[in-house]
C-alpha positions as CSV (number, residue, x, y, z in Angstrom):
1,M,-43.4,14.3,25.0
2,S,-43.3,18.0,24.2
3,V,-40.4,20.1,25.6
4,R,-39.1,23.6,25.2
5,I,-35.6,23.7,23.8
6,V,-33.6,26.9,24.3
7,Y,-30.4,27.7,22.3
8,F,-27.6,30.0,23.4
9,A,-24.6,31.7,21.9
10,W,-23.4,30.3,18.5
11,V,-25.9,27.5,18.7
12,R,-28.6,30.1,18.6
13,E,-26.9,32.1,15.9
14,R,-26.4,29.2,13.6
15,L,-29.9,27.8,14.0
16,G,-31.4,31.3,13.6
17,K,-33.7,30.8,16.6
18,G,-33.6,31.2,20.3
19,S,-36.0,28.4,21.2
20,E,-38.6,26.1,20.0
21,E,-41.2,23.6,21.3
22,L,-40.6,20.1,20.1
23,D,-42.5,16.8,20.4
24,L,-39.8,14.3,21.1
25,P,-40.0,10.6,20.1
26,E,-40.1,7.9,22.8
27,S,-36.6,6.9,21.9
28,V,-35.2,10.3,23.2
29,K,-34.4,9.5,26.9
30,T,-31.2,11.4,27.6
31,V,-29.5,14.7,26.7
32,G,-27.3,12.7,24.3
33,D,-30.3,11.2,22.6
34,L,-31.8,14.7,22.2
35,I,-28.7,16.0,20.6
36,A,-28.6,13.0,18.2
37,H,-32.3,13.6,17.4
38,L,-31.8,17.3,16.7
39,A,-29.0,16.5,14.3
40,T,-31.6,14.7,12.1
41,L,-33.9,17.7,11.8
42,G,-32.2,19.4,8.8
43,E,-28.9,20.7,7.4
44,E,-28.5,23.6,9.9
45,Y,-29.2,21.2,12.9
46,E,-26.8,18.6,11.4
47,A,-24.0,21.3,11.2
48,V,-24.6,22.6,14.7
49,F,-24.7,19.2,16.4
50,A,-22.0,17.5,14.2
51,V,-19.6,17.4,17.2
52,P,-22.0,16.6,20.0
53,Q,-19.4,16.4,22.8
54,V,-18.9,20.2,22.6
55,I,-22.5,20.9,23.4
56,R,-23.4,21.6,27.0
57,A,-26.9,21.2,28.4
58,A,-29.1,22.3,31.3
59,I,-32.4,20.6,32.3
60,D,-34.8,23.0,34.0
61,E,-31.8,25.3,34.7
62,E,-29.6,22.6,36.2
63,H,-26.4,21.6,34.3
64,A,-26.7,18.1,32.9
65,D,-24.3,15.5,31.4
66,H,-25.1,13.9,28.1
67,D,-26.0,10.6,29.8
68,E,-28.5,12.3,32.1
69,T,-32.2,11.3,31.7
70,I,-34.5,14.1,30.4
71,G,-37.5,12.7,32.3
72,A,-40.3,15.2,32.6
73,A,-38.2,18.2,31.8
74,R,-40.1,21.4,31.0
75,E,-37.0,23.2,29.4
76,I,-33.7,22.0,28.1
77,A,-31.0,24.6,27.2
78,L,-28.2,23.8,24.8
79,F,-25.1,25.9,24.5
80,P,-21.4,25.7,23.6
81,P,-18.7,25.6,26.3
82,M,-18.4,28.8,28.3
83,T,-15.2,30.6,28.7
84,G,-14.3,32.5,31.9
85,G,-13.1,36.0,32.2
């Protein structure tokens, strides 16, 4: 399954890219699976996703928990916790 992954804030800065299209393996079923998979793609990914619980996600612009199924998502956004103000 191919999906567009969009990165925001320090996730974007540390990876050096705002988005990418990825072909995901069959084993990636949830947001948590995706984050674990991304952590295997190289040193910069491993560093960004070393503490997965701090990463927030949205599937097709709807906030999603780590145990939420990706399904036929067109776009998944990953970002750090947001602060108000």
